[in-house]
N, C-alpha and C positions, 0 to 999 in steps of 0.2 A: 054450503059455509065450512070453511077449514079451520077446526079449532085442533088444539093443541091438548094433550092429557093434563095440563094445569086450569084447561076452560078457557086461552086464553084465543083471541082473534084479531084480526087487523081492522081496525075501524078507522085508524087515524092515519092520512099518508102524507108524507112532507116530498116535496118536489123540487129539487134543486132545479130553477130555471136557466142558471150558469153556472160556472167556474170560475168566473171573470168576477173581479173586486175592486174598489175602487181604495180599499184599505189594507195593510198585510198586519194585523194586530198579531203582537208578540205572543199571545198565546196560540196561534193558531197558523204562521207563516216565521216557521224561526230566521230565514235567511232576511228579510226584511225588505222581500220581491211582491211588486202586487202582480197578484194572478191575472190571467189571461183565459179566456174562452178558448177549451180545446179543439181541437182542427172537428173532433167526431163528434160533436155536440149534436143530439137531436133538433129535430124543426116543433117550430110550435105546433102545428097541427099532429108530429108525432106523436108528442106530448099530451095532448089531448086525448087522443086515442088514448092511449098509455091511462090516464085517469080515468074513461068511461071503460076500458075493458077490466081494469082492476075493481071499479066500484061493482061490477057485473060479477068476477070470480070471486073477490074476496069481499065484498062487504063494504069498502069503503064508504063512510059516513062522511068524513070531516076531512078538509084540505089545509095545509100550510104550503104556502110559498117560500124558498126559501133563495138560498145560491151558495157559493159567494156572496153577492149584492146584487137581487133580482131587480133591483130597479135600472143598471146599469144594462139590461139585456134587450137588443133591438126587438125581439119577441115577447117583450111584456104584453102589448096590447092586444095581438092576434091571440096570443095564450089566454090573459084577461078574460077578455070577449067572450070565446066559447068556453072555456071551463066551466063559466059562468051559467050555461044554458044544460048544466048535465046535471041539474036536481039535487045538489050536496045541501047538506045542512048549515054546513060554515064553511066560509071561507077565509081564511086570514093570511095574515104577510108578515116577514120580517126582515128589517131592514135597519141598516146603519143611519139611517135617517138623513145622510148627507144629502138625496135629491127630492128629498120628500116632498118640501115645497113646491117643486116644478111637476112631479109626479100625482099630486094630490089630486085632482079634475078627473083622467084618469083612472085612479082607482078609487074613485066616488062615484063614477059612472059606473064599474062595473061590478059596483056592489059591496067591495069591501068597507067592512065596519071595525074591524079588530086588528091591528097594526102590534106586532111586539118589535121593539126598537133598543137596538145593541147599544149601550152608553154606560163606561165604565169608572166617568168621572167628571165631576163638574168642573176641574182646574185644569185650565184651556192648556196648559205645559203638560201637564201630565196628559193630557188626549191625545196630543199630537206626537207624544213618546211610546204611547201604546198601540194606537190605532195608526202611527206613521202613514197619516194622509188624513183628508178632510179636514174642519174645522169645526168646532164645539159651535159657537154662536148659529148658524147656520141650521144644524140638529135641532136645536133649542128652537128655533123660531118655526122649522117644518113640524116637529110635535105642537106646539101651540095653535099653530094652523089647523091641524088634523083633529085636535081636540075641541077645536072651536066650531069644525065642520059637523061634531056630533060622535067622529071613533072614541073608541076604545083603546087605549093604549096600556098596554106592560111596557115597563121599561127591565131591560137583560143587562144584570152588572155581574161579572167575575171578578170578586174578588182576589187580590194576588196581595201577599203578603211584601212588602218592600215597594211596590208599586202604586195602587190604591187601596189600601187598606185604611187611609185614614180619609178615606171618600166615604167612607159606609154609610155614616152618620149624615154628612149635610146632603146625600142625593136621597137619602129615605125622607127627610124633611121637605127636600123639592117635590119628591114623587107626592109625599102628602099634601101637601098647598096645593099643587096642580091638579087634584086628581088622578094621577098615575097609578097603578100598582107596581111594583118594583119587586123584582124576581131577582134575587142573588141565587149564579149559579155557581157551584162547587166547581174548581178546577179539576178536567178530565184528565185519566191517564189514556191518553189518544195520539197518537201520528209520532211525533218527536218526544213526547213527554211520556209516551208508553214504554220506550227504551231508556228515557235519564230518568233514573230512581231519586237520582239527590234533586234533581234540578226542578222537580217535582212537588219533593216533599218542604223544600225550600220557600215555594210560593202558596203552598194549600192553605186554604183557610176554613174551617169546618163548620158545620150546622150551630154544635154546641159553643162555637168561638164568636160566631155572630151572634147568635142570640145573647149571648152573655154582654153584648157591645151594646147592644140596641136596650136591653134589661137597664143597662143605667141612666136612661131615661125616658123609656118609655115601660109601661105595664100593657100586656100582651095575653090575647087569649088564642088558643089554637084554633083555627074556623075550619068548618066544614069541607071538604074538596070531593070530586069526584072519586069513582074507584080507580078509575087509570090514569089519574092524575099522576104527574111528572113531580108536582111542587108540596110541598109541605105547607100548608096554608096558615096566615097568622090576621086576626083582628087588633086593632089598636081602638081599643073604644074613644068615638069622638074625632077619628082622624082618616081612619081607613085600615086597608088592608096591605100585606107584605108577603112574599112567597119564598121558600128555599128552595131551589132544587138539590137535595144531597145526594147526587147521586151513590157517593160514598159513605154520608153517615148512616142515613135511611135509604137503603136500595128499591128501587120499585119493580125490578124487573119482573116478580109474579104476578104485577098484574099489566103489565107493558103491552099496548096495542098498537103501534108505532110500526108502520113500512116505510121504506125512504127509496125514492129515484131519484138514481144520479144524473145529470145533465146529459152524462153519454148511454144510457140504457141499463143502466147497472141497478138489481135491487138489493137490500142492505136488510136484512132482517132483525141484525142486529147490531150494535154498537162496538162491541164485545165481542163480538166474531169478524176474523179476514174474511171469511166468506161470501161470497156477491154471484149473483145470476141473471146472466148476460137477457134482455128481453128485448132490445131494440131491432133486432130482423124481426119479433113477432108483432110491431107495431105497424108494419106494411103488411099484413095479411089480415084477410077476413074473417071477420068476427067467429065463423065457425070454426075455422082453424084454428085459430089464436088463441082462445078460450081455454081449448083443453090442454093445451101446451103451457101457457100461463099457469092454470093451475097445480100443476105439476112442481113446478118452479117453484111458485108459493110455500106449496107442502114442504119444500125442503127450506125456503126463508122462516119461514117458522120456526122449524127445528132449529135453526143456529140460536136462537133466544135462550140466554142464561137462563139456568132456574132459580137461582135466588139473588144474587148480585154481579155487577158489573166487576169484571176482570182485569181491565184495561184491553187496549184494541191499537193493532198499526192502523187501522183506517185513520186517515185524515181529514178532520173535521173539516176542513174548507171545501172539500169536495163533495160534499153530501148536506153541507149544510144545517148542521144541527140538528 
């Protein structure tokens, strides 16, 4: 087991199945161009071996499949079928929901029961402006079908001043009514926002501002959350729960257990570090050769984690899927 001086270790793996995406969200892609898969992306089989090796080398327990947008990847079916045989305690998936209804049978057959759906507004016009792709009714219908099939759904919203702040309460009301748990995500100083301090500050909405807005309508209590949770969670009695991933306001670096594997074979131990560690070549080696080398890279990746708080990073979120 690889543990750092703060007692942190890698428990949660987030794997970017592809860098391709059918959206071009403003906070992710500054130039508005949709993303295509990299030419050197790992095969589904290599990714499954990567997960298997990381379970053994790092003690990974839970997996979240991300992108880009994982539902656009031709590797999805093979990867889902094989990774489900590795004995992980939990496998979830993050999606923008545009292809959710179409891919729902596949996800159900693969045993997926938890989804995170990225949705920043219930206004169709604002939706197109922010996502620069897709359409809102299709996403909402996919979510309804998934919920009816028994899936647990969390909705991820990035509040942005001047773009969708007026949607905080409508989206919260909608999620409470539908039985979804809404997670507000504070804007992160990553990629183009790391170097554009003014642009970041002009759009940033803090935990305190969100709670003040919600408090005008609802009474809420802070709820329990796992030790290594990223979200501060709240309960609205007789209604439901919501959370805030308050990376700036309430840093969670001290308890972070996350490791990320990109679709091109790079390990990222921390979003606030530009360091990355290539493992793609190890995934074609037999276990007895791959594991010792992988453990050395994992020690370096764990050492990349911030001690206290996220300080911004040049890493582009679209490459590693959140």
